[in-house]
C-alpha positions in Angstrom: 103.3 72.0 90.5 100.6 73.9 90.9 100.9 77.9 90.4 99.3 80.7 91.5 100.1 83.7 89.7 98.4 86.6 91.3 98.7 90.7 91.0 98.0 92.8 93.7 96.0 96.1 92.9 93.9 99.2 94.1 93.1 99.6 90.4 94.0 97.6 87.3 96.7 95.9 86.3 98.6 97.4 82.5 97.4 94.9 79.4 101.3 95.0 78.7 101.7 93.2 81.8 98.1 90.7 82.0 99.7 90.0 78.4 103.0 89.4 79.8 101.3 86.4 81.5 99.3 84.6 79.5 102.4 84.7 77.0 104.4 83.2 80.2 106.3 79.9 79.1 104.4 77.3 81.7 107.1 75.0 81.6 104.0 72.5 81.9 103.0 73.4 85.4 99.6 73.6 86.5 98.9 77.4 86.3 96.1 79.5 87.8 95.7 83.7 87.7 94.1 85.4 90.6 93.8 89.2 90.4 93.0 90.7 94.2 92.0 94.6 93.1 90.7 97.4 96.0 93.2 96.9 98.7 96.2 98.8 99.8 99.2 96.6 98.2 100.5 94.4 101.4 96.2 93.9 102.8 96.4 92.4 98.6 99.5 91.0 98.9 98.3 89.2 102.6 95.1 88.2 100.9 96.7 86.1 98.0 99.4 84.5 100.6 95.9 83.3 102.0 94.3 82.5 99.4 97.5 80.1 97.6 97.2 78.1 100.8 94.1 77.4 100.9 94.0 76.1 97.1 96.9 73.5 98.0 99.6 76.1 95.4 102.9 75.0 95.0 104.4 78.4 94.9 103.2 81.6 94.0 104.5 84.2 91.9 103.3 87.3 92.4 103.8 90.1 89.3 103.0 93.8 89.9 100.7 95.5 87.9 103.0 97.9 86.2 105.8 95.3 85.3 106.3 92.9 82.2 107.2 89.7 82.3 110.1 88.2 79.7 108.2 84.8 78.4 110.8 82.2 80.1 110.9 84.3 83.9 109.0 81.3 85.5 111.2 78.5 83.6 114.1 79.9 84.9 113.1 80.8 88.3 112.0 77.3 88.8 115.8 75.8 87.2 117.2 74.4 91.0 114.4 76.0 92.4 114.5 77.9 96.4 111.9 79.4 98.2 111.7 82.7 97.5 113.7 84.2 93.7 112.9 87.8 93.2 112.6 89.4 89.3 114.7 92.7 89.2 112.9 95.2 86.8 113.8 99.4 86.7 113.9 100.6 90.4 111.3 103.4 90.9 113.2 107.1 92.1 111.0 109.5 93.3 112.2 112.1 90.9 110.9 108.6 88.2 114.4 108.9 87.0 116.1 105.4 86.1 120.0 105.8 87.4 121.1 101.9 86.3 119.4 100.7 89.5 117.6 96.7 90.1 115.2 96.6 92.2 117.1 93.9 94.7 119.6 94.5 96.9 123.2 92.9 97.4 123.6 91.1 100.1 126.0 93.1 102.2 128.4 96.2 101.4 132.2 96.5 100.5 133.1 96.7 104.5 131.1 92.6 104.9 128.3 94.5 107.1 124.4 93.2 106.6 122.6 96.1 104.7 119.1 97.4 106.1 116.2 100.3 105.2 117.8 99.1 101.0 120.0 102.1 100.3 119.9 103.3 97.0 124.1 102.3 96.9 122.2 99.3 97.4 120.9 98.4 94.8 122.4 96.4 92.1 122.9 97.8 88.9 121.3 95.9 85.4 125.0 95.8 84.1 126.0 93.6 87.3 123.2 91.2 86.6 123.9 91.2 83.2 127.5 90.2 83.8 126.1 87.8 85.8 123.8 85.9 83.6 126.9 85.9 80.9 128.5 84.1 82.9 126.4 81.4 84.6 126.1 82.8 87.2 122.1 82.6 88.2 121.0 82.9 91.4 122.5 85.8 93.3 121.7 85.0 97.3 120.2 89.1 98.1 119.0 91.1 101.5 115.5 91.8 99.6 113.7 93.7 97.4 110.9 95.0 95.8 107.9 92.4 94.9 107.1 93.1 91.8 108.0 89.8 90.4 108.8 87.2 93.4 108.1 83.4 93.0 107.4 82.2 96.9 107.5 78.8 98.0 103.7 78.5 99.7 105.1 77.0 102.4 107.3 79.5 103.4 103.8 81.4 105.2 103.5 79.1 107.8 107.2 79.6 108.7 106.3 84.0 109.1 104.1 85.3 111.6 101.1 87.2 110.3 100.7 90.0 108.7 103.7 88.4 106.0 103.2 92.0 104.2 103.0 94.8 106.7 104.0 98.5 106.7 106.3 100.1 109.4 106.9 103.7 109.7 110.1 105.1 111.7 110.8 107.7 114.6 113.9 108.2 112.3 114.5 110.5 109.8 117.3 108.2 108.5 114.8 105.1 108.3 111.5 106.2 107.9 109.5 103.7 106.2 109.8 99.9 105.4 107.9 99.1 102.2 105.7 96.3 102.3 107.5 93.8 100.5 110.4 94.7 102.7 109.0 94.3 105.4 108.7 90.1 104.8 112.0 90.7 103.5 113.1 91.3 106.8 110.9 88.9 108.7 113.1 86.2 106.4 115.8 87.3 106.5 115.9 87.6 110.2 114.8 84.0 110.2 118.6 83.1 108.4 117.2 81.7 104.7 118.4 83.0 102.1 116.7 85.4 99.6 117.8 84.8 95.9 117.6 86.6 92.5 117.9 85.0 89.6 120.2 86.4 86.2 117.5 86.1 84.2 114.2 87.1 85.6 115.4 91.3 84.1 111.1 92.5 84.1 109.9 95.7 82.6 108.6 98.4 84.3 105.7 100.5 83.7 107.4 104.1 84.2 106.7 106.6 81.3 106.6 103.4 79.0 108.0 100.2 79.4 111.5 100.1 80.9 113.6 97.0 80.2 116.4 96.6 82.9 120.0 98.3 81.0 
């Protein structure tokens, strides 16, 4: 398959991020690299999506400029492939303190109600992902999540209205904002098409240093 690996960035790419992309196990696939610099992240993601369609890629792997990939993440995410599979990483809080949450949101709360706008209590804990992986439960259906590591089948973009990524601001203090990656997830989820994470796809996140899910 042809896979575009692309980084949306307003400025530069952390060296650790770039090296992790270089070191990826490509699993025998044709992989091309591109980065879109100088735009807000929503615009950059839209340009990446458009470029992936123009070059006839089968999948696009979007990697944020501060996310560090484990060597086997692409290979694992392509095992029993799905249309949208998100890697996960340490969640960045407003106070920049990591509390064990990852960047992906559970499908439903304890009452069985679907989550909306991804409150902190909805986020998977890193230990929950580790437990799932230990039991061989790899592809886990989720409500959505951050797209710092996101493997997307390019044909997906033909199913969604443009823009694929956008920021939404609400006149509601409880739901004041929907970021561009969660906007994509909401579009896709409203079509009743499942979104997954892979429990083996724990990535590093550049906070004060490289923080791995733990």
